[in-house]
N, CA, C and O atoms as CSV, one atom per row, in Angstrom:
chain,resi,resn,atom,element,x,y,z
A,1,UNK,N,N,27.732,-23.243,2.114
A,1,UNK,CA,C,26.175,-23.851,2.162
A,1,UNK,C,C,25.610,-22.492,2.104
A,1,UNK,O,O,26.196,-21.515,2.569
A,2,UNK,N,N,24.154,-22.435,1.372
A,2,UNK,CA,C,23.256,-21.166,1.080
A,2,UNK,C,C,22.070,-22.193,1.682
A,2,UNK,O,O,21.697,-23.343,1.452
A,3,UNK,N,N,21.662,-20.993,2.676
A,3,UNK,CA,C,20.136,-21.165,3.082
A,3,UNK,C,C,19.045,-20.706,2.676
A,3,UNK,O,O,19.214,-19.487,2.659
A,4,UNK,N,N,18.092,-20.918,2.360
A,4,UNK,CA,C,16.896,-20.428,1.630
A,4,UNK,C,C,15.675,-20.674,2.309
A,4,UNK,O,O,15.212,-21.799,2.493
A,5,UNK,N,N,14.990,-19.262,2.799
A,5,UNK,CA,C,13.954,-19.550,3.497
A,5,UNK,C,C,12.538,-18.667,2.842
A,5,UNK,O,O,12.482,-17.443,2.957
A,6,UNK,N,N,11.709,-19.265,2.328
A,6,UNK,CA,C,10.619,-18.866,1.827
A,6,UNK,C,C,9.484,-18.135,2.586
A,6,UNK,O,O,9.330,-18.351,3.788
A,7,UNK,N,N,8.902,-17.506,2.092
A,7,UNK,CA,C,7.589,-16.752,2.728
A,7,UNK,C,C,6.636,-16.208,1.693
A,7,UNK,O,O,6.712,-16.121,0.467
A,8,UNK,N,N,5.631,-15.840,2.653
A,8,UNK,CA,C,4.361,-15.157,1.678
A,8,UNK,C,C,3.384,-16.453,1.054
A,8,UNK,O,O,2.988,-16.378,-0.109
A,9,UNK,N,N,3.227,-16.981,1.439
A,9,UNK,CA,C,2.337,-18.019,0.829
A,9,UNK,C,C,1.272,-17.988,1.709
A,9,UNK,O,O,1.509,-17.656,2.871
A,10,UNK,N,N,-0.030,-18.313,1.330
A,10,UNK,CA,C,-1.396,-18.465,1.691
A,10,UNK,C,C,-2.395,-18.870,0.949
A,10,UNK,O,O,-2.288,-19.372,-0.170
A,11,UNK,N,N,-3.580,-18.628,1.656
A,11,UNK,CA,C,-4.776,-18.854,0.843
A,11,UNK,C,C,-5.272,-17.658,0.133
A,11,UNK,O,O,-5.178,-16.646,0.828
A,12,UNK,N,N,-5.701,-17.496,-0.875
A,12,UNK,CA,C,-6.295,-16.734,-2.001
A,12,UNK,C,C,-7.284,-17.277,-2.822
A,12,UNK,O,O,-7.447,-18.481,-3.020
A,13,UNK,N,N,-8.063,-16.193,-3.384
A,13,UNK,CA,C,-9.494,-16.916,-3.919
A,13,UNK,C,C,-8.702,-16.603,-5.466
A,13,UNK,O,O,-7.849,-15.734,-5.646
A,14,UNK,N,N,-9.182,-17.458,-6.391
A,14,UNK,CA,C,-8.909,-17.459,-7.919
A,14,UNK,C,C,-9.097,-16.189,-8.265
A,14,UNK,O,O,-10.038,-15.404,-8.151
A,15,UNK,N,N,-7.692,-16.118,-8.845
A,15,UNK,CA,C,-8.105,-14.612,-9.527
A,15,UNK,C,C,-7.134,-13.351,-8.870
A,15,UNK,O,O,-6.830,-12.204,-9.195
A,16,UNK,N,N,-6.883,-14.165,-7.894
A,16,UNK,CA,C,-6.064,-12.877,-7.027
A,16,UNK,C,C,-4.734,-13.340,-6.659
A,16,UNK,O,O,-4.468,-14.501,-6.972
A,17,UNK,N,N,-3.640,-12.494,-5.911
A,17,UNK,CA,C,-2.741,-12.300,-6.090
A,17,UNK,C,C,-1.705,-12.477,-4.771
A,17,UNK,O,O,-1.962,-11.930,-3.698
A,18,UNK,N,N,-0.636,-13.215,-4.953
A,18,UNK,CA,C,0.445,-13.317,-3.679
A,18,UNK,C,C,1.781,-12.971,-4.466
A,18,UNK,O,O,2.058,-13.014,-5.665
A,19,UNK,N,N,2.382,-12.670,-3.525
A,19,UNK,CA,C,3.441,-12.282,-3.484
A,19,UNK,C,C,4.678,-13.134,-2.795
A,19,UNK,O,O,4.757,-12.659,-1.663
A,20,UNK,N,N,5.524,-14.001,-2.910
A,20,UNK,CA,C,6.270,-15.069,-2.542
A,20,UNK,C,C,7.544,-14.170,-2.467
A,20,UNK,O,O,7.910,-13.363,-3.322
A,21,UNK,N,N,8.268,-14.521,-1.044
A,21,UNK,CA,C,9.969,-13.994,-0.721
A,21,UNK,C,C,10.806,-15.361,-0.531
A,21,UNK,O,O,10.377,-16.422,-0.077
A,22,UNK,N,N,11.851,-15.129,-0.900
A,22,UNK,CA,C,12.798,-15.851,-0.596
A,22,UNK,C,C,14.110,-15.291,-0.083
A,22,UNK,O,O,14.576,-14.604,-0.992
A,23,UNK,N,N,14.881,-15.282,0.932
A,23,UNK,CA,C,15.662,-14.880,1.780
A,23,UNK,C,C,16.969,-15.815,1.608
A,23,UNK,O,O,16.837,-16.952,2.062
A,24,UNK,N,N,18.168,-15.510,1.038
A,24,UNK,CA,C,19.174,-16.274,1.044
A,24,UNK,C,C,20.074,-15.788,2.187
A,24,UNK,O,O,19.917,-14.719,2.777
A,25,UNK,N,N,21.274,-16.918,2.496
A,25,UNK,CA,C,21.896,-16.461,3.412
A,25,UNK,C,C,23.026,-17.558,3.319
A,25,UNK,O,O,22.754,-18.673,2.875
A,26,UNK,N,N,24.430,-17.196,3.787
A,26,UNK,CA,C,25.334,-18.210,3.436
A,26,UNK,C,C,26.379,-18.005,2.487
A,26,UNK,O,O,26.745,-16.850,2.270
A,27,UNK,N,N,26.800,-18.764,2.013
A,27,UNK,CA,C,27.623,-18.706,0.817
A,27,UNK,C,C,26.951,-18.052,-0.771
A,27,UNK,O,O,27.323,-18.511,-1.851
A,28,UNK,N,N,25.924,-16.929,-0.651
A,28,UNK,CA,C,25.273,-16.741,-1.620
A,28,UNK,C,C,26.060,-16.219,-2.765
A,28,UNK,O,O,25.436,-16.060,-3.814
A,29,UNK,N,N,27.588,-15.863,-2.741
A,29,UNK,CA,C,28.297,-15.587,-3.892
A,29,UNK,C,C,28.295,-16.637,-5.055
A,29,UNK,O,O,28.492,-16.417,-6.250
A,30,UNK,N,N,28.008,-17.918,-4.388
A,30,UNK,CA,C,28.537,-19.126,-5.459
A,30,UNK,C,C,27.087,-19.195,-6.321
A,30,UNK,O,O,27.115,-19.895,-7.334
A,31,UNK,N,N,25.838,-18.523,-5.989
A,31,UNK,CA,C,24.981,-18.569,-6.651
A,31,UNK,C,C,24.853,-17.857,-8.094
A,31,UNK,O,O,25.149,-16.663,-8.149
A,32,UNK,N,N,24.477,-18.447,-9.136
A,32,UNK,CA,C,24.682,-17.638,-10.157
A,32,UNK,C,C,23.078,-17.402,-10.489
A,32,UNK,O,O,22.706,-16.510,-11.250
A,33,UNK,N,N,22.214,-18.277,-9.849
A,33,UNK,CA,C,20.752,-18.070,-10.300
A,33,UNK,C,C,19.532,-18.319,-9.312
A,33,UNK,O,O,19.803,-19.328,-8.661
A,34,UNK,N,N,18.592,-17.927,-9.028
A,34,UNK,CA,C,17.663,-18.458,-8.437
A,34,UNK,C,C,16.429,-18.692,-9.025
A,34,UNK,O,O,15.920,-17.948,-9.863
A,35,UNK,N,N,15.774,-20.071,-8.449
A,35,UNK,CA,C,14.443,-20.636,-8.958
A,35,UNK,C,C,13.262,-20.506,-8.311
A,35,UNK,O,O,13.332,-20.408,-7.086
A,36,UNK,N,N,12.168,-20.479,-8.833
A,36,UNK,CA,C,11.164,-20.981,-8.211
A,36,UNK,C,C,10.479,-21.901,-9.084
A,36,UNK,O,O,10.248,-21.899,-10.293
A,37,UNK,N,N,10.128,-22.958,-7.809
A,37,UNK,CA,C,9.184,-24.108,-8.357
A,37,UNK,C,C,7.950,-24.413,-7.416
A,37,UNK,O,O,7.621,-23.880,-6.357
A,38,UNK,N,N,7.342,-25.498,-8.178
A,38,UNK,CA,C,6.011,-25.583,-7.378
A,38,UNK,C,C,5.579,-27.297,-7.332
A,38,UNK,O,O,5.421,-27.929,-8.377
A,39,UNK,N,N,5.477,-27.702,-6.446
A,39,UNK,CA,C,4.741,-29.023,-6.492
A,39,UNK,C,C,3.321,-29.476,-5.882
A,39,UNK,O,O,3.097,-29.369,-4.677
A,40,UNK,N,N,2.441,-29.953,-6.730
A,40,UNK,CA,C,1.267,-30.041,-6.165
A,40,UNK,C,C,1.132,-31.867,-5.668
A,40,UNK,O,O,1.895,-32.690,-6.174
A,41,UNK,N,N,0.307,-32.182,-4.873
A,41,UNK,CA,C,0.317,-33.268,-4.616
A,41,UNK,C,C,0.253,-34.224,-5.558
A,41,UNK,O,O,-0.420,-34.013,-6.567
A,42,UNK,N,N,0.860,-35.292,-5.408
A,42,UNK,CA,C,0.853,-36.351,-6.460
A,42,UNK,C,C,1.755,-36.272,-7.575
A,42,UNK,O,O,1.980,-37.222,-8.324
A,43,UNK,N,N,2.328,-35.008,-7.691
A,43,UNK,CA,C,2.711,-34.502,-9.219
A,43,UNK,C,C,4.344,-34.024,-9.008
A,43,UNK,O,O,4.783,-33.545,-7.962
A,44,UNK,N,N,4.930,-34.204,-9.929
A,44,UNK,CA,C,6.343,-33.784,-9.785
A,44,UNK,C,C,6.714,-32.172,-9.775
A,44,UNK,O,O,6.025,-31.224,-10.156
A,45,UNK,N,N,7.869,-32.190,-9.281
A,45,UNK,CA,C,8.355,-30.564,-9.114
A,45,UNK,C,C,8.372,-30.275,-10.535
A,45,UNK,O,O,8.856,-30.944,-11.448
A,46,UNK,N,N,7.502,-28.688,-10.580
A,46,UNK,CA,C,7.354,-27.770,-12.206
A,46,UNK,C,C,8.037,-26.766,-11.779
A,46,UNK,O,O,7.793,-26.318,-10.658
A,47,UNK,N,N,9.272,-26.070,-12.775
A,47,UNK,CA,C,9.729,-24.945,-12.735
A,47,UNK,C,C,8.311,-23.948,-13.343
A,47,UNK,O,O,7.422,-24.120,-14.176
A,48,UNK,N,N,8.728,-22.809,-12.351
A,48,UNK,CA,C,7.998,-21.515,-12.491
A,48,UNK,C,C,8.690,-20.726,-13.128
A,48,UNK,O,O,8.424,-20.615,-14.325
A,49,UNK,N,N,9.735,-19.965,-12.593
A,49,UNK,CA,C,10.366,-19.305,-12.996
A,49,UNK,C,C,12.105,-18.932,-12.431
A,49,UNK,O,O,12.385,-19.195,-11.262
A,50,UNK,N,N,12.991,-18.426,-13.199
A,50,UNK,CA,C,14.312,-18.092,-12.295
A,50,UNK,C,C,14.494,-16.779,-13.093
A,50,UNK,O,O,13.911,-16.247,-14.037
A,51,UNK,N,N,15.995,-16.364,-11.978
A,51,UNK,CA,C,16.224,-14.902,-12.416
A,51,UNK,C,C,17.870,-14.992,-11.911
A,51,UNK,O,O,18.252,-15.036,-10.742
A,52,UNK,N,N,18.707,-15.007,-13.124
A,52,UNK,CA,C,20.315,-14.884,-12.817
A,52,UNK,C,C,20.402,-13.600,-12.080
A,52,UNK,O,O,19.557,-12.711,-11.973
A,53,UNK,N,N,21.822,-13.705,-11.503
A,53,UNK,CA,C,22.008,-12.294,-10.769
A,53,UNK,C,C,22.485,-11.112,-11.587
A,53,UNK,O,O,23.193,-10.196,-11.170
A,54,UNK,N,N,21.994,-11.260,-12.821
A,54,UNK,CA,C,22.479,-9.919,-13.646
A,54,UNK,C,C,20.951,-9.642,-14.056
A,54,UNK,O,O,20.801,-8.931,-15.050
A,55,UNK,N,N,19.724,-10.149,-13.367
A,55,UNK,CA,C,18.573,-9.569,-13.212
A,55,UNK,C,C,17.759,-9.966,-14.261
A,55,UNK,O,O,16.661,-9.442,-14.452
A,56,UNK,N,N,18.385,-11.192,-15.224
A,56,UNK,CA,C,17.636,-11.533,-16.512
A,56,UNK,C,C,16.699,-12.887,-16.180
A,56,UNK,O,O,17.150,-13.944,-15.740
A,57,UNK,N,N,15.350,-12.623,-16.479
A,57,UNK,CA,C,14.429,-13.409,-15.732
A,57,UNK,C,C,14.158,-14.668,-17.168
A,57,UNK,O,O,14.537,-14.559,-18.334
A,58,UNK,N,N,13.431,-15.726,-16.557
A,58,UNK,CA,C,13.073,-16.957,-17.030
A,58,UNK,C,C,11.869,-17.449,-16.657
A,58,UNK,O,O,11.695,-17.876,-15.515
A,59,UNK,N,N,10.842,-17.441,-17.646
A,59,UNK,CA,C,9.442,-18.099,-17.194
A,59,UNK,C,C,8.979,-19.438,-17.752
A,59,UNK,O,O,9.344,-19.621,-18.913
A,60,UNK,N,N,8.176,-20.537,-17.138
A,60,UNK,CA,C,7.430,-21.146,-17.873
A,60,UNK,C,C,6.492,-20.702,-18.626
A,60,UNK,O,O,5.807,-19.774,-18.195
A,61,UNK,N,N,6.304,-21.089,-19.550
A,61,UNK,CA,C,4.942,-20.768,-20.367
A,61,UNK,C,C,3.828,-20.556,-19.663
A,61,UNK,O,O,3.393,-19.407,-19.743
A,62,UNK,N,N,3.141,-21.422,-18.897
A,62,UNK,CA,C,2.136,-21.010,-18.048
A,62,UNK,C,C,1.661,-20.145,-17.141
A,62,UNK,O,O,0.554,-19.869,-16.678
A,63,UNK,N,N,3.044,-19.692,-16.963
A,63,UNK,CA,C,2.931,-18.084,-15.974
A,63,UNK,C,C,3.304,-17.032,-16.683
A,63,UNK,O,O,3.159,-15.991,-16.041
A,64,UNK,N,N,3.615,-16.922,-17.467
A,64,UNK,CA,C,4.066,-15.759,-18.593
A,64,UNK,C,C,3.109,-15.257,-18.627
A,64,UNK,O,O,2.026,-15.824,-18.771
A,65,UNK,N,N,3.399,-13.348,-18.423
A,65,UNK,CA,C,2.327,-12.550,-18.192
A,65,UNK,C,C,1.438,-12.453,-16.695
A,65,UNK,O,O,0.722,-11.508,-16.366
A,66,UNK,N,N,1.639,-13.412,-16.084
A,66,UNK,CA,C,0.869,-13.302,-14.763
A,66,UNK,C,C,1.804,-13.327,-13.801
A,66,UNK,O,O,1.497,-12.661,-12.811
A,67,UNK,N,N,2.983,-13.946,-13.753
A,67,UNK,CA,C,3.836,-13.861,-12.721
A,67,UNK,C,C,5.331,-12.967,-13.071
A,67,UNK,O,O,5.815,-13.107,-14.194
A,68,UNK,N,N,5.913,-12.197,-12.217
A,68,UNK,CA,C,7.009,-11.642,-12.342
A,68,UNK,C,C,8.524,-12.446,-11.147
A,68,UNK,O,O,8.496,-12.734,-9.950
A,69,UNK,N,N,9.143,-12.513,-11.714
A,69,UNK,CA,C,10.048,-12.712,-11.003
A,69,UNK,C,C,11.269,-11.495,-10.527
A,69,UNK,O,O,11.779,-10.835,-11.432
A,70,UNK,N,N,11.635,-11.283,-9.285
A,70,UNK,CA,C,12.645,-10.213,-9.507
A,70,UNK,C,C,13.703,-10.526,-8.181
A,70,UNK,O,O,13.568,-11.524,-7.473
A,71,UNK,N,N,14.550,-9.714,-8.019
A,71,UNK,CA,C,15.636,-9.918,-6.771
A,71,UNK,C,C,16.041,-8.716,-6.463
A,71,UNK,O,O,15.967,-7.805,-7.287
A,72,UNK,N,N,16.536,-8.536,-5.216
A,72,UNK,CA,C,17.358,-7.524,-4.737
A,72,UNK,C,C,18.567,-7.754,-4.110
A,72,UNK,O,O,18.641,-7.835,-2.884
A,73,UNK,N,N,19.575,-7.872,-4.881
A,73,UNK,CA,C,20.811,-8.574,-4.456
A,73,UNK,C,C,21.656,-7.898,-3.061
A,73,UNK,O,O,22.562,-8.430,-2.420
A,74,UNK,N,N,21.109,-6.740,-2.878
A,74,UNK,CA,C,21.685,-5.955,-1.601
A,74,UNK,C,C,20.664,-6.712,-0.407
A,74,UNK,O,O,21.039,-6.601,0.761
A,75,UNK,N,N,19.662,-7.310,-0.625
A,75,UNK,CA,C,19.201,-7.951,0.482
A,75,UNK,C,C,19.499,-9.259,0.241
A,75,UNK,O,O,19.243,-9.845,1.293
A,76,UNK,N,N,20.018,-10.267,-0.803
A,76,UNK,CA,C,19.899,-11.302,-1.205
A,76,UNK,C,C,18.397,-11.968,-1.184
A,76,UNK,O,O,18.281,-13.145,-0.840
A,77,UNK,N,N,17.582,-11.416,-1.451
A,77,UNK,CA,C,16.288,-11.918,-1.606
A,77,UNK,C,C,15.595,-11.998,-3.163
A,77,UNK,O,O,15.759,-11.138,-4.029
A,78,UNK,N,N,14.958,-12.971,-3.279
A,78,UNK,CA,C,14.393,-13.208,-4.688
A,78,UNK,C,C,12.573,-13.204,-4.232
A,78,UNK,O,O,12.024,-13.685,-3.240
A,79,UNK,N,N,12.098,-12.591,-5.200
A,79,UNK,CA,C,10.283,-12.133,-5.005
A,79,UNK,C,C,9.903,-12.982,-6.477
A,79,UNK,O,O,10.499,-13.088,-7.549
A,80,UNK,N,N,8.738,-13.466,-6.008
A,80,UNK,CA,C,7.972,-13.940,-7.208
A,80,UNK,C,C,6.171,-13.643,-6.948
A,80,UNK,O,O,5.343,-14.160,-6.198
A,81,UNK,N,N,6.114,-12.700,-7.840
A,81,UNK,CA,C,4.576,-11.617,-7.828
A,81,UNK,C,C,3.683,-12.571,-8.785
A,81,UNK,O,O,3.952,-12.865,-9.950
A,82,UNK,N,N,2.886,-12.867,-8.250
A,82,UNK,CA,C,1.611,-13.958,-8.898
A,82,UNK,C,C,0.309,-13.365,-8.764
A,82,UNK,O,O,-0.486,-13.272,-7.828
A,83,UNK,N,N,0.316,-13.008,-9.909
A,83,UNK,CA,C,-1.398,-12.334,-10.183
A,83,UNK,C,C,-2.113,-13.198,-11.249
A,83,UNK,O,O,-1.552,-13.689,-12.229
A,84,UNK,N,N,-3.562,-13.335,-10.903
A,84,UNK,CA,C,-4.562,-13.961,-11.854
A,84,UNK,C,C,-4.325,-15.394,-11.516
A,84,UNK,O,O,-4.219,-16.178,-12.459
A,85,UNK,N,N,-4.211,-15.915,-10.089
A,85,UNK,CA,C,-3.966,-17.249,-9.621
A,85,UNK,C,C,-4.823,-18.140,-9.950
A,85,UNK,O,O,-5.957,-17.663,-9.929
A,86,UNK,N,N,-4.789,-19.391,-10.291
A,86,UNK,CA,C,-5.722,-20.203,-10.924
A,86,UNK,C,C,-5.624,-21.336,-9.493
A,86,UNK,O,O,-4.752,-21.410,-8.627
A,87,UNK,N,N,-6.869,-22.121,-9.676
A,87,UNK,CA,C,-6.982,-22.893,-8.707
A,87,UNK,C,C,-6.158,-24.150,-8.941
A,87,UNK,O,O,-5.907,-24.768,-7.907
A,88,UNK,N,N,-5.593,-24.762,-10.284
A,88,UNK,CA,C,-4.723,-25.821,-10.436
A,88,UNK,C,C,-3.399,-25.222,-10.302
A,88,UNK,O,O,-2.514,-25.805,-10.928
A,89,UNK,N,N,-3.081,-24.261,-9.677
A,89,UNK,CA,C,-1.845,-23.725,-9.128
A,89,UNK,C,C,-1.529,-23.843,-7.637
A,89,UNK,O,O,-0.648,-23.336,-6.943
A,90,UNK,N,N,-2.425,-24.585,-7.402
A,90,UNK,CA,C,-2.619,-24.590,-5.637
A,90,UNK,C,C,-1.340,-25.697,-5.604
A,90,UNK,O,O,-1.270,-26.666,-6.360
A,91,UNK,N,N,-0.344,-25.348,-4.568
A,91,UNK,CA,C,1.109,-26.338,-4.765
A,91,UNK,C,C,2.036,-25.983,-3.374
A,91,UNK,O,O,1.604,-25.020,-2.740
A,92,UNK,N,N,2.994,-26.501,-2.940
A,92,UNK,CA,C,3.864,-25.782,-2.581
A,92,UNK,C,C,4.898,-25.364,-3.401
A,92,UNK,O,O,5.468,-26.071,-4.233
A,93,UNK,N,N,5.193,-23.898,-3.089
A,93,UNK,CA,C,6.154,-23.205,-3.753
A,93,UNK,C,C,7.435,-23.437,-3.146
A,93,UNK,O,O,7.510,-23.119,-1.959
A,94,UNK,N,N,8.560,-23.965,-3.741
A,94,UNK,CA,C,9.867,-24.042,-3.374
A,94,UNK,C,C,10.679,-22.653,-4.155
A,94,UNK,O,O,10.268,-22.044,-5.143
A,95,UNK,N,N,11.855,-22.410,-3.424
A,95,UNK,CA,C,12.925,-21.482,-3.823
A,95,UNK,C,C,14.004,-22.303,-3.946
A,95,UNK,O,O,14.085,-23.201,-3.108
A,96,UNK,N,N,14.890,-22.223,-4.812
A,96,UNK,CA,C,16.059,-22.961,-5.005
A,96,UNK,C,C,17.218,-22.087,-5.706
A,96,UNK,O,O,16.902,-21.408,-6.683
A,97,UNK,N,N,18.488,-22.079,-5.263
A,97,UNK,CA,C,19.716,-21.772,-5.714
A,97,UNK,C,C,20.489,-22.375,-6.725
A,97,UNK,O,O,20.682,-23.570,-6.501
A,98,UNK,N,N,20.971,-21.969,-7.711
A,98,UNK,CA,C,22.072,-22.515,-8.711
A,98,UNK,C,C,23.156,-22.010,-9.068
A,98,UNK,O,O,23.062,-20.873,-9.530
A,99,UNK,N,N,24.225,-22.485,-9.015
A,99,UNK,CA,C,25.456,-22.304,-9.672
A,99,UNK,C,C,25.656,-22.589,-11.287
A,99,UNK,O,O,26.713,-22.306,-11.851
A,100,UNK,N,N,24.604,-23.141,-11.926
A,100,UNK,CA,C,24.514,-23.014,-13.540
A,100,UNK,C,C,24.404,-21.657,-14.054
A,100,UNK,O,O,23.409,-21.064,-13.637
A,101,UNK,N,N,25.182,-20.982,-14.875
A,101,UNK,CA,C,24.987,-20.241,-16.051
A,101,UNK,C,C,24.092,-20.506,-16.988
A,101,UNK,O,O,23.371,-19.547,-17.262
A,102,UNK,N,N,23.840,-21.766,-17.741
A,102,UNK,CA,C,23.421,-21.933,-18.763
A,102,UNK,C,C,21.920,-22.028,-18.379
A,102,UNK,O,O,21.398,-22.695,-17.486
A,103,UNK,N,N,21.278,-21.061,-19.426
A,103,UNK,CA,C,19.971,-20.964,-18.847
A,103,UNK,C,C,19.120,-22.201,-19.080
A,103,UNK,O,O,18.241,-22.426,-18.248
A,104,UNK,N,N,19.300,-23.199,-20.313
A,104,UNK,CA,C,18.363,-24.408,-20.721
A,104,UNK,C,C,18.483,-24.899,-19.457
A,104,UNK,O,O,17.500,-25.623,-19.299
A,105,UNK,N,N,19.269,-24.905,-18.289
A,105,UNK,CA,C,19.314,-26.018,-17.125
A,105,UNK,C,C,18.433,-25.363,-16.408
A,105,UNK,O,O,17.937,-26.154,-15.606
A,106,UNK,N,N,17.890,-24.064,-16.271
A,106,UNK,CA,C,16.999,-23.555,-14.845
A,106,UNK,C,C,15.648,-24.579,-14.873
A,106,UNK,O,O,14.994,-24.854,-13.867
A,107,UNK,N,N,15.360,-25.102,-16.277
A,107,UNK,CA,C,14.165,-25.979,-15.854
A,107,UNK,C,C,13.855,-27.043,-15.129
A,107,UNK,O,O,12.779,-27.475,-14.717
A,108,UNK,N,N,15.198,-27.487,-15.010
A,108,UNK,CA,C,15.486,-28.819,-14.118
A,108,UNK,C,C,15.722,-28.670,-12.716
A,108,UNK,O,O,16.583,-27.914,-12.267
A,109,UNK,N,N,14.834,-29.508,-11.894
A,109,UNK,CA,C,15.259,-29.285,-10.401
A,109,UNK,C,C,16.768,-30.092,-10.242
A,109,UNK,O,O,17.352,-29.915,-9.172
A,110,UNK,N,N,17.196,-30.670,-10.918
A,110,UNK,CA,C,18.430,-31.542,-10.522
A,110,UNK,C,C,19.566,-30.359,-11.026
A,110,UNK,O,O,20.672,-30.681,-10.591
A,111,UNK,N,N,19.618,-29.140,-11.780
A,111,UNK,CA,C,20.683,-28.335,-11.691
A,111,UNK,C,C,20.451,-27.368,-10.558
A,111,UNK,O,O,21.142,-26.355,-10.669
A,112,UNK,N,N,19.745,-27.398,-9.605
A,112,UNK,CA,C,19.823,-26.376,-8.315
A,112,UNK,C,C,20.642,-27.082,-7.271
A,112,UNK,O,O,20.475,-28.292,-7.118
A,113,UNK,N,N,21.384,-26.523,-6.651
A,113,UNK,CA,C,22.256,-27.216,-5.439
A,113,UNK,C,C,21.256,-27.208,-4.074
A,113,UNK,O,O,21.077,-28.155,-3.309
A,114,UNK,N,N,20.703,-25.963,-4.001
A,114,UNK,CA,C,20.023,-25.406,-2.658
A,114,UNK,C,C,18.639,-25.490,-2.806
A,114,UNK,O,O,18.248,-25.472,-3.973
A,115,UNK,N,N,17.570,-25.600,-1.698
A,115,UNK,CA,C,16.522,-25.614,-1.947
A,115,UNK,C,C,16.284,-25.172,-0.258
A,115,UNK,O,O,17.031,-25.410,0.690
A,116,UNK,N,N,14.796,-24.355,-0.275
A,116,UNK,CA,C,14.216,-23.779,0.641
A,116,UNK,C,C,13.136,-24.982,1.162
A,116,UNK,O,O,12.927,-25.991,0.488
A,117,UNK,N,N,12.510,-24.726,2.415
A,117,UNK,CA,C,11.552,-25.934,3.129
A,117,UNK,C,C,10.366,-25.683,2.240
A,117,UNK,O,O,9.507,-26.563,2.205
A,118,UNK,N,N,10.179,-24.413,1.395
A,118,UNK,CA,C,8.802,-24.511,0.613
A,118,UNK,C,C,7.767,-23.813,1.448
A,118,UNK,O,O,7.744,-23.811,2.679
A,119,UNK,N,N,6.923,-23.226,0.652
A,119,UNK,CA,C,5.508,-22.289,1.424
A,119,UNK,C,C,3.979,-22.908,0.813
A,119,UNK,O,O,4.015,-23.365,-0.329
A,120,UNK,N,N,3.239,-22.919,1.227
A,120,UNK,CA,C,2.160,-23.508,0.666
A,120,UNK,C,C,1.166,-22.505,0.040
A,120,UNK,O,O,0.791,-21.572,0.749
A,121,UNK,N,N,0.703,-22.614,-1.228
A,121,UNK,CA,C,0.204,-21.619,-1.967
A,121,UNK,C,C,-1.285,-22.424,-2.140
A,121,UNK,O,O,-1.258,-23.437,-2.838
A,122,UNK,N,N,-2.324,-22.103,-1.656
A,122,UNK,CA,C,-3.726,-22.463,-1.829
A,122,UNK,C,C,-4.469,-21.345,-2.598
A,122,UNK,O,O,-4.448,-20.156,-2.279
A,123,UNK,N,N,-5.164,-21.903,-3.707
A,123,UNK,CA,C,-6.395,-20.967,-4.621
A,123,UNK,C,C,-7.253,-21.803,-4.630
A,123,UNK,O,O,-7.130,-22.942,-5.081
A,124,UNK,N,N,-8.438,-21.223,-4.019
A,124,UNK,CA,C,-9.445,-21.461,-4.115
A,124,UNK,C,C,-10.447,-20.784,-4.852
A,124,UNK,O,O,-10.516,-19.570,-5.044
A,125,UNK,N,N,-11.424,-21.901,-5.353
A,125,UNK,CA,C,-12.556,-21.362,-6.248
A,125,UNK,C,C,-13.531,-20.593,-5.812
A,125,UNK,O,O,-14.402,-20.201,-6.589
């Protein structure tokens, strides 16, 4: 089992920045990549970014150039730096872990084995 705990969410104005953290514990050696997803009310869970244990990042087109995913393997922690936030990016942000090595699977929630409880990000106008 892998436990994931997100933190860093909150309220920010449009154009502002937030940094999310996801601390992993348990059998973290079984995970190959970590991902961030978000889900707004009434919408499906949406891929935001992922990163392999080799530090190779992947991004949704909508966040490229504004969001940066990183990880500290020594701390078993993944970060999501979010800049130039938009009102429509208000959502619950989830951290997830997968044992999949094929990057084409990272976009799909069903590819992930473990999920955190989520952290609310609210972007005001």
